[in-house]
N, C-alpha and C positions, 0 to 999 in steps of 0.2 A: 502493499500500499503507499510506503513513504517513497517508495522508486518512483511510482505512476506518478504520485504529486510531484515530485521535484521534475519529471520530465515535463509536466504541464505550463510551467514558471516562461515566461519570456524571458528576453535578456535585459529589455527595458522596467521590468517592475519595479525594482528597487528595492528590492529582496534579497538581502545576504542570509544564508542557512547555513549556521555552525552548528557542529558535533564537536563532543569531545567522547575520549575513549582512552584506558589504558591497558587494554588487548587487542589494537590492531591486528595482530595473530588470529582472529578469529571473527573478525569481518567480511562479510562478504564480498569478495572480489569486485561486482559489480556498482558496491556503493562508492568504489573507486575509482571508476571512468571517467572520463573529461565528459564533465558538462553536470555530474555530479559531485562529490566530494575531492575534488582532483586535485585542492589544494592542502597539503599537511605539514602543520605548522607542530614542532615539537617542542614543550614547554617541558624544562631542567628544570634542576633543582636550584634553588636560589643560591649566586658564590657568597663572599666573606660581603661586601658592601650588600649587596641585595637581602642579605638576613638580618644587617644590621638595620637598613632603614625598613624592613618588616616588623621587626622586634618594635623599636622605633614606633610607627604605626597604631598596634598593638597594646603601646605603655601611656597611651594617651588617656586620660582621666586616671591613672593608677597613680595612687601614691609613692612613689619612688623616692627612694635616702637619696640623698645628691652624692652620695658616695657610688653609686651603681654603676658599673662599667658594662656598656652594652654592646660595647665592641668585643670586650672578652666572652660575653656568652655568645657571642656569634663567632670568635674564633673558634669556642666549643663545639657547636654545633655544626657542624658539615654533613652534610648529606639532608640535613631536616627539612623539610616541605614548609610554606606558609602558615599551615595546620598546624605543625609539629610547634614553629614557634608560640603560635597564638597559645598552643596548649601547654606549653612551657611559663608563659606569663600567668595563666591561670592557674594553673598547681601551687607558682611562686606565691601568688596572693592567698592562695588557701592557706599555706603554710605560713604566712605573717601573721593571719589571723590566729591562726592555732596557737603560735609562741606568743601570741601577747604583743606583737610589735605595730608601732603606729604606722611604719612605714614598710616597704617593701625592700629588703636589704639583702646587697650582694647575695650573701649565703642560701638567703631563702633561693632567690634566682639558678645559684649553682646546685642545689640540691634537687630543685623542680628538675633542670636536666637531666640528674642522675638518675630521676625517677623516671623520666621519659625515654633514656636509653637502656635502664636495667629494669625495669621493675617498681612498682611498689613493693617496704618491705614487708618481712615474710616474718609477723610476730609471732604466729603460732607455731612456727618452725623451730622445733628447739634441737640442738645439734647433744649430743654426748661427748665429754670432752676428749674421746682418742677421736672421732670425727672432726670435732674445731681443730686439733691441733694439727690434723692432717689438712685439714682444708688452708687452715695459715701458711704450712711449708710450702703448699700448691700452689696459693697465687703470690706469694714472697715470690718462687720460684720463677714465674713468669716476668715479675718486675726487675728480678734483678739480669736475667739473660735481656731483657728488654734494655735496662742500661747501659749492661757492657755491651752493647752490639750497638754499629757504627751507622746502620741505616735504618732506624725507628724513632718512633715518635716519643715524646715527653711523657714519662708515666705521672698521671694526677691525680689518683686515688687507688689504694686498695684493700679492701674490705670480706669481713668475712658474717655482714650479715646477709641472713638468706635475702633472695629479693627475685620477685616476677614467678614464674611457674616453676621452676626448676632451678633455678643459681642459687648457690651455699654460698657463694663467695666470688668477687670477681676481679678485677684488677683494669683500671680505665686509662686507657690512652689517647692523649689528645693531640692533634696534628696543629703546628703554630702557623699553618697556611692551608690554603685549599689545594686539592692533591689530583691532577689529574692522570699522572704518568706514573709507572715505576720501575725500575731498572731492576734483572735480576738480582741485583745484589741485595735490593729493599724487598726482593720476594721471598728469598732465600732468607734473611734475616728475622721476616712476618715469619715462616713455617718454626724458626729455630726458636722464635718468643712462645708459639702456641705450644710447644712440645716444652718448654722449658717446665710449666707445670709436672708431667710426669715427671719429665727428670728428677727435681726436686726429691718427688718420694721416693725414688729409687736411692738418691743418694743417701735419704735420712734414713729412709723406712727397712728400704731392699726390699721392699712389694709394690705391688702396684695397685690402685684403687679401680674402681668406674668410673671415675670424677673427670677423665681425661676423654670422656667418650667426642664431644660434640668440638676439643680441640684439634682429635683424628681426624673428624671428616671435616675440616676446614683445611688442615693442614695438607690432606688428600689431596681434596680439591685443588688447593692453591697449587702444588706441586703439579697436578694434571693436566692444570690449563698452561704451566711453564711449560711442558711438555708438547701438550696436544694444539692448544692455540698460537702461544710466543714464539716459538721454533726456540728455548731455551736450553736444549737437549744433545751436548755436547754427540752424544751416540748416535740420536736418527737427527740431527743438523736442522736444515729451515725445510721443514713441514707443520703443514697444520692438518691432523687428524679427527678434526671432530669440526661439526657444523652448528650454529647456533638457529634457535628458534625464531621466529617473528614478531618477538615483544621488542618494545620500545627499546634502544638505545642506548646504554646505561642501567637499565635495569636486569636482575636475578632472569635468565631461564635456562631451560632444561636444553644441552648440548648433547648431540646425540654421535657415537661414533659413526669415524667415514674411514674406515681402513680396512686391512686384510687381519685374517686371524694372526698371523705371524708377528705385524705390524704392532698389532693389541696387547700382543705379548710382550714384544719390546719394550711398547707403552710402559705395560705394568711393572716391569724390571725397571726402569727406567725413575717411576714414581717412587718404588719403592726405596733404588738407592739415595735419592735426595732423600726423602725426609730418614732413612739410615742416618746419613752424615749430618745433617741438622740436628735429631735428636743427640748423636755422640757428640756434636759442639755444645748445646745445650749442656750435656750431662758434665764433660769438661768445664765450663763456665763454673757452673754451679761447685763442681770441688774444688778449683779455682779461690774460688769467693766464700765456701762454706761457711767462714766465721761469721761474714755478713748477713748470710742466709739466716742461722741461727741468731744471730742477735736481734734483724729484724721483723725474727717471723716469732718470738718471744714478745718484742712490741706490741705488734699486732694483736696476737692474743690477748694481753690487758686492755688495750683501745679498742678495739675490733675495728677501726677505720683509721689508717693511717695518708695524709695528704703527703700533696708532693714534697712540701718545704722539709718535714717530715723522716719520711725517703730519705730524701738526698740527705741530709743530715747524718743517718744512720750508716750510710754509705763509706767504704772507705776514701776520705777523701783528698788524699793522692792520685790512686787507682782512677778514681772519678774524675778528677780534672785534667788527667792526661786521657781519657777516654772522650771526655765535654771536647777537647781540642782536636781529636781526629775528625769527630764528627764535622762533616759540611754540605752545603747545598747542593749534591749532586746533581748532574740533568736526569730526568726521568723519564724515558722514553717508552713508557709502555700503558696504554688506555685502561682506565679505570671504569669499573661500574660503580656505584655509590654506599661502617659505622662505621662491634664493640665483642674483644674477643672476649673466648666463654667456652666454658664446660658444663658438664654438670654440677661441678664447682660456679665456675661461671655461668654467664648470660648464656644460652645453644641457641645454636644456628646451624638449620639444617645444610648439608653441606654432603650429596650423597657421591660414589665416585664415577659411578657411570650414567647417568645424566650428569652433566654438570654446570652447577650456576654459576654468575659472576661472582669475582673474587671480592668488590668491594662493600665492606660494610663501614664506610669510615668514620663510625663513631668507633672505634677500636677499643674492645676489651678483650687483654689475653688474659 
């Protein structure tokens, strides 16, 4: 019926028909023929300046403390849509009321962003002492590997407060700027960071738990994308052996294998090699920095949440200063789709090995 009515319009009627979808892959091709919806405009998530402008719009009429820095909130919310930002401001207003604040404070806004990213606190979920200790070492493992890897975002917060549906804790990393490309080194360091939690359990407890499930899913996805999409395998070389579905660019979408059985076996072996090397690197880092792992995990068990300043203060200052000098803003040549590193301890994100989604959840929690 819609197609029939559209075909009835004359060119001079002065009527413009607009439609929106986030699933162009399921549209009838007849809708996209010339004379119908033949001009397609892709609306991306707002960039840093756009997010700040949106925050200022939604902050109108709200009693913000003069010390509130909306630019900092915009920097902490890459990948957020306008609706996400509006929701964060509304959450901040509710938090301010609950705490008895006369104005919305910076801490209220930061907590609201955390709630949007990681989910609400689950006060009913009580961990026993052994579980809490394991979660603490797991999360600090993520954080230390990130801190001592060259191509990683800064650790913003570490928490063992259960949030969302399955997160028993999380390590929140925040980028300092919007990122649209990634180098091979950055992807390797991200995989290494994802495996840092499991590596910490092995170093401290000599056993492993189910807590790294989502970490393994996400790490496997990134490794498979390196091999299948980005031509970053030395063994397979410049080959793309997966096809993407028809969703909008930048969105997570299923990817199907497009290669022979023999190549598929080689892909699996190469993915396993990348994961094994990153896992070994994470274990080596944590063994080298075991004193810091013990010290920070002990502090986390007492406080339950550690911010960036406290975390960096508890690191070995000489070694950390040397690592910060080594970190540099290299060119980033791989396009990212759009957050928060997680596992059953951290916020989970689905990442099956064979159809595979895109890697950019830029509100990264590791």
